[in-house]
N, C-alpha and C positions, 0 to 999 in steps of 0.2 A: 786713757785706756780703761780706767775703772768705770767711768761714766758710760763708755761704750759697752763694757761688759754688762752693766746694769740694764741697758736697753735690750740687749740680746736676751738676758735672763728673764726680763719682763715679758718678752715675746714667747719665751719657752714655758713660763710658769703655768698658763692655762692647760697646756698639753701635759705638763708634769703632774699637775693636780689630777687630771683625768687619767693619769697612768698610761699614756700612749707614747711616751718618749722611750728611746733606746737606753740601754745600760750606760753607754758612753755619755749620753746627754744627761742622764740622771746624776752621774758622778760630777759632771761639769757644774750642774745647777747646785748640787749639795755642797760642793767645795766653795762655790761663790757665796752661798747662804751663810756658811760658817764665818765668813769675814765681812759680810755686808748686812748691817742691821736694817737698812732701808728695804732691801728686797725680802728680808725675813719677815718684816712687818706686813709687806704686801701679800706674802704667802699666807700669813696668819689670818689676814682679813678675808682672803679668798676661801680659806678653809671654814671660817665662820659663816660666810654666805652659803657655802655648800651645806653645812650643818643645819642652818636655818631653813633652807629649801627642803632638805630631807625631813626635818621636823614637820614642816607645813604639809608635805606630801603624806606623812604618816597620819597627821591630824585629819586630812581630807579622807584618807582611806578609812580611818576609824569612824568618821562621821557617816561616810557612805554605808559602811557595814551596819552601823547603828540604825540608819535610816531604813535600810532594806529589812532589818530585823523587825523594826517597829511597823513597817508596811505589811510584812507577813502576818504579824500578830493582829493588826487591825483587820486584815482580810479574813483571818480565821474567826475573829470575834464577830464580824459582820455575817459570815456564813452561819455560825452557831445561832446568832440572834434570829436570822431569817428562818432557820429550821425550827426553832422553838415557836416562832410566831405561826408558821404554817401548821405545826402540830397542834397548837392551841386552837387555831381556827377549825381544824379538822375535828378535834374533840368537841368543840363548841357546837359545830354543825351536827355532829352525831347526836349530841345531847338534845338539841332542838328537835331533830327528826324523830328521836325516840319518844318524844312527847305526843307525837301525832299518831292517830289511828288511820290506816289506809283501808279504803273499801276493797272487799274481796268478792270476786264473782264466783258464786258457788258452782257454776257450770265449768269452771276452769281448775277446780281442785279435785284431787283423787282421794276417794274415801272408801275405807273397807271396815267391815265388822271385825272386832278383836275378841273380846270375851264378855261374859256376864257373870255377876256374882250376887248371890242371894244375901241381902242385908238382914232382913227379918222375914216373917211370914207374909207381910204385905208389900215389901219393897225389894226391888231388884236393881242393881247398878249395871248399866250397859256401857261398854267401852268401845270406842271406834278409833281407828288410825286415819289421819288425814295429811295430805302433802300438798303444799302450794309451792310452785317453783319461783315465786317472786318474793314472798314475805315469810317471816316467822309468824305463827298464828297465836292469837289469844281468842278466847270465846266469851261472848256475852249471852246470858240466858234470860229469856222472856217467858215467864209462867203466869202472866197476869190473869188469864181466864180460868186457871185451875185445872183445865182438862188437857190443854195442848202445851207442849214445850217447844219453844222456838230457839234454836241455837244459831247465833250470829257470829260467824268468824270475822275477826278483826286482824288486819295486817300490821305487823311491826317491822320497820325497816332496820336492817343490820348491815354493817360494813365488814365485820370481821369473820362472819361465818355464813356459809350458804344455808338457805332455808332447808330444813330437814323434817322428818316425820314428826308430827305432833299428835298427841293422844288427848282426846276429850271424852268425858263420861257424864252420865246423868242418871238420875234415879226415876224409875217408873213405879207406880202403885196401881191399885184397883181403880182409881179415879182417872188415871192417864188414858187418853184416847188416841193421841198420836204425837209423834216427835218429828219436827221438820228442821232442816237447815234453811236459813233465810239470809238474804243479803240486802243491802241498802238500795240495790237497783230494782227490787221488787221480785226477784227470783225466789222460788220456793221449791224445796226438794224434800219429799217425805222419806224418812229413813226407818220409821217404825210406826205401826198402828196396832190397835187393840185386837183387831180381827185377824191380821196376817202375821203379826210379829215383825221380825227384822226384814226389811225390804232390800237391804244391800248386803251382799255376801262378800 
């Protein structure tokens, strides 16, 4: 009878361990386990297996959590490195472009007279405003012949600001005969001469 009871209990133990047996069945199993070392050992082994499975599952979950965290960190690092590289390339390109002078067509710039200021008895400084819609402007001055002043606008490329009004000035004296804007395309625009004064209002 006892052997038969053990066979029944062995069949019930998996359900008992999973806690799906009724109260009556639980009491029957527990009463048997109190008097049967063999079935008690079987139950103990089953509980160990369950503990091992739960531990392995926890390890797998922890591993997956760690893997996902590492993956997120790797993605963030990659994005940051990519942004830094793009920014460095952008700044490098701007630095390169800032070294170049771009030709400016004087027929496409808007120029107006601004003010004049007497420097001394023989010298007057004339000041003009000029706007180019493509570039910020610098100016080169050619006074090689001593009588004529040639002003050559030079374009500078910029990323961070729109081209705005630029002011240029030059000094005239009793020897100056004319002042011209000149570009590298061969265009020439006279803006002052000795006989008529300022030619642009």
